[in-house]
PyMOL Python script that loads the backbone (N, CA, C, O; Angstrom):
from pymol import cmd

cmd.read_pdbstr("""\
ATOM      1  N   MET A   1      -6.923 -30.369 -28.907  1.00  0.00           N
ATOM      2  CA  MET A   1      -7.680 -29.181 -28.715  1.00  0.00           C
ATOM      3  C   MET A   1      -7.267 -28.557 -27.373  1.00  0.00           C
ATOM      4  O   MET A   1      -7.083 -29.262 -26.380  1.00  0.00           O
ATOM      5  N   THR A   2      -7.126 -27.234 -27.362  1.00  0.00           N
ATOM      6  CA  THR A   2      -6.733 -26.503 -26.161  1.00  0.00           C
ATOM      7  C   THR A   2      -7.967 -25.872 -25.516  1.00  0.00           C
ATOM      8  O   THR A   2      -8.817 -25.291 -26.191  1.00  0.00           O
ATOM      9  N   ILE A   3      -8.039 -26.001 -24.210  1.00  0.00           N
ATOM     10  CA  ILE A   3      -9.151 -25.408 -23.468  1.00  0.00           C
ATOM     11  C   ILE A   3      -8.595 -24.326 -22.545  1.00  0.00           C
ATOM     12  O   ILE A   3      -7.643 -24.553 -21.798  1.00  0.00           O
ATOM     13  N   ILE A   4      -9.205 -23.160 -22.612  1.00  0.00           N
ATOM     14  CA  ILE A   4      -8.796 -22.055 -21.744  1.00  0.00           C
ATOM     15  C   ILE A   4      -9.919 -21.791 -20.754  1.00  0.00           C
ATOM     16  O   ILE A   4     -11.063 -21.552 -21.142  1.00  0.00           O
ATOM     17  N   ASP A   5      -9.583 -21.837 -19.484  1.00  0.00           N
ATOM     18  CA  ASP A   5     -10.574 -21.597 -18.435  1.00  0.00           C
ATOM     19  C   ASP A   5     -10.675 -20.104 -18.185  1.00  0.00           C
ATOM     20  O   ASP A   5      -9.755 -19.497 -17.636  1.00  0.00           O
ATOM     21  N   THR A   6     -11.792 -19.511 -18.588  1.00  0.00           N
ATOM     22  CA  THR A   6     -11.985 -18.064 -18.411  1.00  0.00           C
ATOM     23  C   THR A   6     -12.924 -17.753 -17.258  1.00  0.00           C
ATOM     24  O   THR A   6     -13.351 -16.609 -17.102  1.00  0.00           O
ATOM     25  N   THR A   7     -13.250 -18.745 -16.453  1.00  0.00           N
ATOM     26  CA  THR A   7     -14.188 -18.517 -15.351  1.00  0.00           C
ATOM     27  C   THR A   7     -13.496 -18.193 -14.037  1.00  0.00           C
ATOM     28  O   THR A   7     -14.158 -17.786 -13.083  1.00  0.00           O
ATOM     29  N   ARG A   8     -12.198 -18.360 -13.965  1.00  0.00           N
ATOM     30  CA  ARG A   8     -11.476 -18.068 -12.735  1.00  0.00           C
ATOM     31  C   ARG A   8     -11.192 -16.577 -12.630  1.00  0.00           C
ATOM     32  O   ARG A   8     -10.859 -15.920 -13.616  1.00  0.00           O
ATOM     33  N   LEU A   9     -11.332 -16.058 -11.416  1.00  0.00           N
ATOM     34  CA  LEU A   9     -11.022 -14.660 -11.181  1.00  0.00           C
ATOM     35  C   LEU A   9      -9.542 -14.510 -10.864  1.00  0.00           C
ATOM     36  O   LEU A   9      -8.942 -15.365 -10.212  1.00  0.00           O
ATOM     37  N   SER A  10      -8.981 -13.444 -11.322  1.00  0.00           N
ATOM     38  CA  SER A  10      -7.582 -13.169 -11.030  1.00  0.00           C
ATOM     39  C   SER A  10      -7.452 -12.676  -9.599  1.00  0.00           C
ATOM     40  O   SER A  10      -8.225 -11.823  -9.162  1.00  0.00           O
ATOM     41  N   THR A  11      -6.488 -13.202  -8.872  1.00  0.00           N
ATOM     42  CA  THR A  11      -6.241 -12.758  -7.502  1.00  0.00           C
ATOM     43  C   THR A  11      -4.932 -11.995  -7.421  1.00  0.00           C
ATOM     44  O   THR A  11      -4.397 -11.788  -6.332  1.00  0.00           O
ATOM     45  N   GLY A  12      -4.421 -11.580  -8.553  1.00  0.00           N
ATOM     46  CA  GLY A  12      -3.139 -10.904  -8.581  1.00  0.00           C
ATOM     47  C   GLY A  12      -3.165  -9.457  -8.140  1.00  0.00           C
ATOM     48  O   GLY A  12      -2.105  -8.863  -7.947  1.00  0.00           O
ATOM     49  N   GLY A  13      -4.364  -8.856  -7.971  1.00  0.00           N
ATOM     50  CA  GLY A  13      -4.420  -7.464  -7.546  1.00  0.00           C
ATOM     51  C   GLY A  13      -3.889  -6.538  -8.616  1.00  0.00           C
ATOM     52  O   GLY A  13      -3.013  -5.712  -8.357  1.00  0.00           O
ATOM     53  N   GLY A  14      -4.411  -6.673  -9.804  1.00  0.00           N
ATOM     54  CA  GLY A  14      -3.937  -5.889 -10.926  1.00  0.00           C
ATOM     55  C   GLY A  14      -4.272  -4.413 -10.818  1.00  0.00           C
ATOM     56  O   GLY A  14      -4.798  -3.943  -9.809  1.00  0.00           O
ATOM     57  N   LEU A  15      -3.961  -3.712 -11.864  1.00  0.00           N
ATOM     58  CA  LEU A  15      -4.132  -2.270 -11.910  1.00  0.00           C
ATOM     59  C   LEU A  15      -5.598  -1.882 -11.712  1.00  0.00           C
ATOM     60  O   LEU A  15      -5.887  -0.939 -10.976  1.00  0.00           O
ATOM     61  N   MET A  16      -6.519  -2.587 -12.350  1.00  0.00           N
ATOM     62  CA  MET A  16      -7.935  -2.234 -12.228  1.00  0.00           C
ATOM     63  C   MET A  16      -8.413  -2.401 -10.791  1.00  0.00           C
ATOM     64  O   MET A  16      -9.182  -1.579 -10.294  1.00  0.00           O
ATOM     65  N   THR A  17      -7.967  -3.450 -10.128  1.00  0.00           N
ATOM     66  CA  THR A  17      -8.336  -3.675  -8.729  1.00  0.00           C
ATOM     67  C   THR A  17      -7.830  -2.543  -7.858  1.00  0.00           C
ATOM     68  O   THR A  17      -8.549  -2.063  -6.982  1.00  0.00           O
ATOM     69  N   ARG A  18      -6.619  -2.118  -8.085  1.00  0.00           N
ATOM     70  CA  ARG A  18      -6.047  -1.016  -7.307  1.00  0.00           C
ATOM     71  C   ARG A  18      -6.778   0.294  -7.577  1.00  0.00           C
ATOM     72  O   ARG A  18      -7.028   1.064  -6.650  1.00  0.00           O
ATOM     73  N   LEU A  19      -7.121   0.553  -8.834  1.00  0.00           N
ATOM     74  CA  LEU A  19      -7.860   1.776  -9.168  1.00  0.00           C
ATOM     75  C   LEU A  19      -9.242   1.765  -8.520  1.00  0.00           C
ATOM     76  O   LEU A  19      -9.690   2.785  -7.996  1.00  0.00           O
ATOM     77  N   LEU A  20      -9.910   0.634  -8.552  1.00  0.00           N
ATOM     78  CA  LEU A  20     -11.224   0.543  -7.913  1.00  0.00           C
ATOM     79  C   LEU A  20     -11.118   0.740  -6.406  1.00  0.00           C
ATOM     80  O   LEU A  20     -12.004   1.338  -5.795  1.00  0.00           O
ATOM     81  N   SER A  21     -10.061   0.250  -5.814  1.00  0.00           N
ATOM     82  CA  SER A  21      -9.839   0.442  -4.389  1.00  0.00           C
ATOM     83  C   SER A  21      -9.651   1.922  -4.067  1.00  0.00           C
ATOM     84  O   SER A  21     -10.189   2.417  -3.077  1.00  0.00           O
ATOM     85  N   ILE A  22      -8.905   2.611  -4.883  1.00  0.00           N
ATOM     86  CA  ILE A  22      -8.689   4.047  -4.684  1.00  0.00           C
ATOM     87  C   ILE A  22     -10.001   4.805  -4.831  1.00  0.00           C
ATOM     88  O   ILE A  22     -10.306   5.693  -4.035  1.00  0.00           O
ATOM     89  N   VAL A  23     -10.774   4.451  -5.850  1.00  0.00           N
ATOM     90  CA  VAL A  23     -12.071   5.109  -6.064  1.00  0.00           C
ATOM     91  C   VAL A  23     -12.980   4.874  -4.855  1.00  0.00           C
ATOM     92  O   VAL A  23     -13.639   5.803  -4.388  1.00  0.00           O
ATOM     93  N   HIS A  24     -13.017   3.650  -4.353  1.00  0.00           N
ATOM     94  CA  HIS A  24     -13.842   3.331  -3.188  1.00  0.00           C
ATOM     95  C   HIS A  24     -13.399   4.152  -1.972  1.00  0.00           C
ATOM     96  O   HIS A  24     -14.238   4.670  -1.236  1.00  0.00           O
ATOM     97  N   THR A  25     -12.106   4.269  -1.764  1.00  0.00           N
ATOM     98  CA  THR A  25     -11.590   5.017  -0.630  1.00  0.00           C
ATOM     99  C   THR A  25     -11.951   6.494  -0.727  1.00  0.00           C
ATOM    100  O   THR A  25     -12.349   7.106   0.265  1.00  0.00           O
ATOM    101  N   VAL A  26     -11.813   7.062  -1.911  1.00  0.00           N
ATOM    102  CA  VAL A  26     -12.155   8.474  -2.105  1.00  0.00           C
ATOM    103  C   VAL A  26     -13.649   8.694  -1.894  1.00  0.00           C
ATOM    104  O   VAL A  26     -14.049   9.686  -1.285  1.00  0.00           O
ATOM    105  N   ARG A  27     -14.468   7.786  -2.386  1.00  0.00           N
ATOM    106  CA  ARG A  27     -15.921   7.919  -2.192  1.00  0.00           C
ATOM    107  C   ARG A  27     -16.292   7.828  -0.715  1.00  0.00           C
ATOM    108  O   ARG A  27     -17.129   8.596  -0.241  1.00  0.00           O
ATOM    109  N   ALA A  28     -15.688   6.910   0.008  1.00  0.00           N
ATOM    110  CA  ALA A  28     -15.964   6.771   1.444  1.00  0.00           C
ATOM    111  C   ALA A  28     -15.552   8.028   2.189  1.00  0.00           C
ATOM    112  O   ALA A  28     -16.279   8.496   3.067  1.00  0.00           O
ATOM    113  N   TRP A  29     -14.397   8.579   1.850  1.00  0.00           N
ATOM    114  CA  TRP A  29     -13.934   9.814   2.479  1.00  0.00           C
ATOM    115  C   TRP A  29     -14.898  10.964   2.179  1.00  0.00           C
ATOM    116  O   TRP A  29     -15.237  11.736   3.075  1.00  0.00           O
ATOM    117  N   ASN A  30     -15.337  11.081   0.933  1.00  0.00           N
ATOM    118  CA  ASN A  30     -16.241  12.161   0.558  1.00  0.00           C
ATOM    119  C   ASN A  30     -17.604  12.008   1.234  1.00  0.00           C
ATOM    120  O   ASN A  30     -18.183  12.997   1.683  1.00  0.00           O
ATOM    121  N   ASP A  31     -18.116  10.793   1.310  1.00  0.00           N
ATOM    122  CA  ASP A  31     -19.386  10.559   2.007  1.00  0.00           C
ATOM    123  C   ASP A  31     -19.279  10.974   3.473  1.00  0.00           C
ATOM    124  O   ASP A  31     -20.182  11.614   4.010  1.00  0.00           O
ATOM    125  N   ALA A  32     -18.178  10.608   4.111  1.00  0.00           N
ATOM    126  CA  ALA A  32     -17.971  10.973   5.513  1.00  0.00           C
ATOM    127  C   ALA A  32     -17.861  12.487   5.666  1.00  0.00           C
ATOM    128  O   ALA A  32     -18.394  13.049   6.622  1.00  0.00           O
ATOM    129  N   ARG A  33     -17.190  13.142   4.752  1.00  0.00           N
ATOM    130  CA  ARG A  33     -17.043  14.593   4.793  1.00  0.00           C
ATOM    131  C   ARG A  33     -18.393  15.286   4.661  1.00  0.00           C
ATOM    132  O   ARG A  33     -18.693  16.222   5.401  1.00  0.00           O
ATOM    133  N   GLN A  34     -19.201  14.823   3.715  1.00  0.00           N
ATOM    134  CA  GLN A  34     -20.518  15.425   3.510  1.00  0.00           C
ATOM    135  C   GLN A  34     -21.435  15.183   4.711  1.00  0.00           C
ATOM    136  O   GLN A  34     -22.191  16.070   5.105  1.00  0.00           O
ATOM    137  N   THR A  35     -21.367  13.992   5.285  1.00  0.00           N
ATOM    138  CA  THR A  35     -22.161  13.686   6.470  1.00  0.00           C
ATOM    139  C   THR A  35     -21.779  14.600   7.617  1.00  0.00           C
ATOM    140  O   THR A  35     -22.643  15.155   8.297  1.00  0.00           O
ATOM    141  N   ARG A  36     -20.475  14.754   7.830  1.00  0.00           N
ATOM    142  CA  ARG A  36     -19.991  15.608   8.922  1.00  0.00           C
ATOM    143  C   ARG A  36     -20.450  17.043   8.726  1.00  0.00           C
ATOM    144  O   ARG A  36     -20.914  17.672   9.677  1.00  0.00           O
ATOM    145  N   ARG A  37     -20.331  17.574   7.517  1.00  0.00           N
ATOM    146  CA  ARG A  37     -20.756  18.943   7.245  1.00  0.00           C
ATOM    147  C   ARG A  37     -22.245  19.130   7.490  1.00  0.00           C
ATOM    148  O   ARG A  37     -22.659  20.137   8.065  1.00  0.00           O
ATOM    149  N   ALA A  38     -23.053  18.164   7.058  1.00  0.00           N
ATOM    150  CA  ALA A  38     -24.501  18.260   7.246  1.00  0.00           C
ATOM    151  C   ALA A  38     -24.865  18.226   8.732  1.00  0.00           C
ATOM    152  O   ALA A  38     -25.717  18.990   9.183  1.00  0.00           O
ATOM    153  N   LEU A  39     -24.219  17.341   9.486  1.00  0.00           N
ATOM    154  CA  LEU A  39     -24.514  17.254  10.913  1.00  0.00           C
ATOM    155  C   LEU A  39     -24.060  18.498  11.674  1.00  0.00           C
ATOM    156  O   LEU A  39     -24.728  18.930  12.613  1.00  0.00           O
ATOM    157  N   LEU A  40     -22.941  19.067  11.276  1.00  0.00           N
ATOM    158  CA  LEU A  40     -22.454  20.268  11.946  1.00  0.00           C
ATOM    159  C   LEU A  40     -23.371  21.469  11.713  1.00  0.00           C
ATOM    160  O   LEU A  40     -23.380  22.403  12.516  1.00  0.00           O
ATOM    161  N   ARG A  41     -24.130  21.456  10.643  1.00  0.00           N
ATOM    162  CA  ARG A  41     -25.054  22.552  10.347  1.00  0.00           C
ATOM    163  C   ARG A  41     -26.328  22.498  11.196  1.00  0.00           C
ATOM    164  O   ARG A  41     -27.039  23.496  11.309  1.00  0.00           O
ATOM    165  N   LEU A  42     -26.616  21.339  11.791  1.00  0.00           N
ATOM    166  CA  LEU A  42     -27.833  21.188  12.573  1.00  0.00           C
ATOM    167  C   LEU A  42     -27.707  21.887  13.923  1.00  0.00           C
ATOM    168  O   LEU A  42     -26.619  21.980  14.493  1.00  0.00           O
ATOM    169  N   SER A  43     -28.832  22.372  14.419  1.00  0.00           N
ATOM    170  CA  SER A  43     -28.852  22.989  15.749  1.00  0.00           C
ATOM    171  C   SER A  43     -28.835  21.897  16.820  1.00  0.00           C
ATOM    172  O   SER A  43     -29.004  20.714  16.525  1.00  0.00           O
ATOM    173  N   GLU A  44     -28.630  22.320  18.058  1.00  0.00           N
ATOM    174  CA  GLU A  44     -28.646  21.363  19.178  1.00  0.00           C
ATOM    175  C   GLU A  44     -30.006  20.669  19.259  1.00  0.00           C
ATOM    176  O   GLU A  44     -30.078  19.467  19.517  1.00  0.00           O
ATOM    177  N   HIS A  45     -31.069  21.415  19.041  1.00  0.00           N
ATOM    178  CA  HIS A  45     -32.418  20.851  19.088  1.00  0.00           C
ATOM    179  C   HIS A  45     -32.619  19.810  17.981  1.00  0.00           C
ATOM    180  O   HIS A  45     -33.190  18.746  18.224  1.00  0.00           O
ATOM    181  N   GLU A  46     -32.153  20.116  16.771  1.00  0.00           N
ATOM    182  CA  GLU A  46     -32.286  19.168  15.657  1.00  0.00           C
ATOM    183  C   GLU A  46     -31.473  17.898  15.899  1.00  0.00           C
ATOM    184  O   GLU A  46     -31.923  16.794  15.594  1.00  0.00           O
ATOM    185  N   LEU A  47     -30.271  18.068  16.449  1.00  0.00           N
ATOM    186  CA  LEU A  47     -29.456  16.891  16.783  1.00  0.00           C
ATOM    187  C   LEU A  47     -30.146  16.048  17.847  1.00  0.00           C
ATOM    188  O   LEU A  47     -30.152  14.819  17.769  1.00  0.00           O
ATOM    189  N   ASP A  48     -30.729  16.717  18.846  1.00  0.00           N
ATOM    190  CA  ASP A  48     -31.436  15.999  19.906  1.00  0.00           C
ATOM    191  C   ASP A  48     -32.632  15.235  19.340  1.00  0.00           C
ATOM    192  O   ASP A  48     -32.942  14.137  19.803  1.00  0.00           O
ATOM    193  N   ASP A  49     -33.301  15.808  18.347  1.00  0.00           N
ATOM    194  CA  ASP A  49     -34.443  15.138  17.722  1.00  0.00           C
ATOM    195  C   ASP A  49     -34.059  13.808  17.080  1.00  0.00           C
ATOM    196  O   ASP A  49     -34.858  12.872  17.050  1.00  0.00           O
ATOM    197  N   ILE A  50     -32.847  13.733  16.574  1.00  0.00           N
ATOM    198  CA  ILE A  50     -32.407  12.480  15.939  1.00  0.00           C
ATOM    199  C   ILE A  50     -31.539  11.638  16.877  1.00  0.00           C
ATOM    200  O   ILE A  50     -30.934  10.646  16.471  1.00  0.00           O
ATOM    201  N   GLY A  51     -31.498  12.063  18.145  1.00  0.00           N
ATOM    202  CA  GLY A  51     -30.806  11.261  19.156  1.00  0.00           C
ATOM    203  C   GLY A  51     -29.303  11.396  19.162  1.00  0.00           C
ATOM    204  O   GLY A  51     -28.600  10.459  19.542  1.00  0.00           O
ATOM    205  N   LEU A  52     -28.790  12.548  18.747  1.00  0.00           N
ATOM    206  CA  LEU A  52     -27.342  12.767  18.709  1.00  0.00           C
ATOM    207  C   LEU A  52     -26.965  13.999  19.515  1.00  0.00           C
ATOM    208  O   LEU A  52     -27.807  14.838  19.833  1.00  0.00           O
ATOM    209  N   CYS A  53     -25.689  14.088  19.836  1.00  0.00           N
ATOM    210  CA  CYS A  53     -25.133  15.309  20.405  1.00  0.00           C
ATOM    211  C   CYS A  53     -23.883  15.659  19.590  1.00  0.00           C
ATOM    212  O   CYS A  53     -23.434  14.865  18.763  1.00  0.00           O
ATOM    213  N   ARG A  54     -23.334  16.837  19.826  1.00  0.00           N
ATOM    214  CA  ARG A  54     -22.165  17.280  19.047  1.00  0.00           C
ATOM    215  C   ARG A  54     -21.010  16.293  19.150  1.00  0.00           C
ATOM    216  O   ARG A  54     -20.258  16.113  18.191  1.00  0.00           O
ATOM    217  N   GLY A  55     -20.868  15.664  20.286  1.00  0.00           N
ATOM    218  CA  GLY A  55     -19.773  14.709  20.483  1.00  0.00           C
ATOM    219  C   GLY A  55     -19.884  13.452  19.632  1.00  0.00           C
ATOM    220  O   GLY A  55     -18.895  12.750  19.422  1.00  0.00           O
ATOM    221  N   ASP A  56     -21.076  13.171  19.146  1.00  0.00           N
ATOM    222  CA  ASP A  56     -21.281  11.975  18.316  1.00  0.00           C
ATOM    223  C   ASP A  56     -20.876  12.181  16.863  1.00  0.00           C
ATOM    224  O   ASP A  56     -20.669  11.211  16.135  1.00  0.00           O
ATOM    225  N   ILE A  57     -20.762  13.426  16.439  1.00  0.00           N
ATOM    226  CA  ILE A  57     -20.573  13.715  15.015  1.00  0.00           C
ATOM    227  C   ILE A  57     -19.284  13.103  14.464  1.00  0.00           C
ATOM    228  O   ILE A  57     -19.305  12.488  13.397  1.00  0.00           O
ATOM    229  N   ASP A  58     -18.182  13.260  15.163  1.00  0.00           N
ATOM    230  CA  ASP A  58     -16.914  12.702  14.662  1.00  0.00           C
ATOM    231  C   ASP A  58     -16.978  11.183  14.536  1.00  0.00           C
ATOM    232  O   ASP A  58     -16.473  10.615  13.567  1.00  0.00           O
ATOM    233  N   ARG A  59     -17.601  10.525  15.518  1.00  0.00           N
ATOM    234  CA  ARG A  59     -17.691   9.063  15.480  1.00  0.00           C
ATOM    235  C   ARG A  59     -18.581   8.586  14.330  1.00  0.00           C
ATOM    236  O   ARG A  59     -18.264   7.614  13.645  1.00  0.00           O
ATOM    237  N   ILE A  60     -19.681   9.278  14.134  1.00  0.00           N
ATOM    238  CA  ILE A  60     -20.623   8.885  13.085  1.00  0.00           C
ATOM    239  C   ILE A  60     -20.072   9.157  11.699  1.00  0.00           C
ATOM    240  O   ILE A  60     -20.281   8.370  10.776  1.00  0.00           O
ATOM    241  N   SER A  61     -19.375  10.258  11.552  1.00  0.00           N
ATOM    242  CA  SER A  61     -18.916  10.656  10.210  1.00  0.00           C
ATOM    243  C   SER A  61     -17.546  10.100   9.856  1.00  0.00           C
ATOM    244  O   SER A  61     -16.953  10.498   8.854  1.00  0.00           O
ATOM    245  N   ARG A  62     -17.048   9.197  10.660  1.00  0.00           N
ATOM    246  CA  ARG A  62     -15.752   8.567  10.353  1.00  0.00           C
ATOM    247  C   ARG A  62     -15.898   7.682   9.124  1.00  0.00           C
ATOM    248  O   ARG A  62     -16.793   6.838   9.077  1.00  0.00           O
ATOM    249  N   PRO A  63     -15.032   7.862   8.126  1.00  0.00           N
ATOM    250  CA  PRO A  63     -15.159   7.037   6.922  1.00  0.00           C
ATOM    251  C   PRO A  63     -14.893   5.562   7.222  1.00  0.00           C
ATOM    252  O   PRO A  63     -14.061   5.215   8.060  1.00  0.00           O
ATOM    253  N   THR A  64     -15.616   4.721   6.521  1.00  0.00           N
ATOM    254  CA  THR A  64     -15.395   3.284   6.666  1.00  0.00           C
ATOM    255  C   THR A  64     -14.721   2.782   5.395  1.00  0.00           C
ATOM    256  O   THR A  64     -15.291   2.843   4.306  1.00  0.00           O
ATOM    257  N   TYR A  65     -13.521   2.294   5.552  1.00  0.00           N
ATOM    258  CA  TYR A  65     -12.760   1.764   4.429  1.00  0.00           C
ATOM    259  C   TYR A  65     -12.855   0.252   4.466  1.00  0.00           C
ATOM    260  O   TYR A  65     -12.364  -0.381   5.401  1.00  0.00           O
ATOM    261  N   PHE A  66     -13.467  -0.316   3.482  1.00  0.00           N
ATOM    262  CA  PHE A  66     -13.596  -1.768   3.317  1.00  0.00           C
ATOM    263  C   PHE A  66     -14.217  -2.392   4.515  1.00  0.00           C
ATOM    264  O   PHE A  66     -14.402  -3.608   4.552  1.00  0.00           O
TER     265      PHE A  66
END
""", "prot")
cmd.dss("prot")
cmd.show_as("cartoon", "prot")
cmd.util.cbc("prot")
cmd.orient("prot")
């Protein structure tokens, strides 16, 4: 009788893994873009209310990849 182990995960980095990585990267970039746009629309007073200044926007809205 032959036994096939189907519980091991593939570590080969197949096509699906690469596609999911691309999707994740695009989503992170889009989230960062939307965050930056929203923060840039706020007035100085509104930014101060949440404890930020204009100089913080680029650092905060930087996309995080993995």
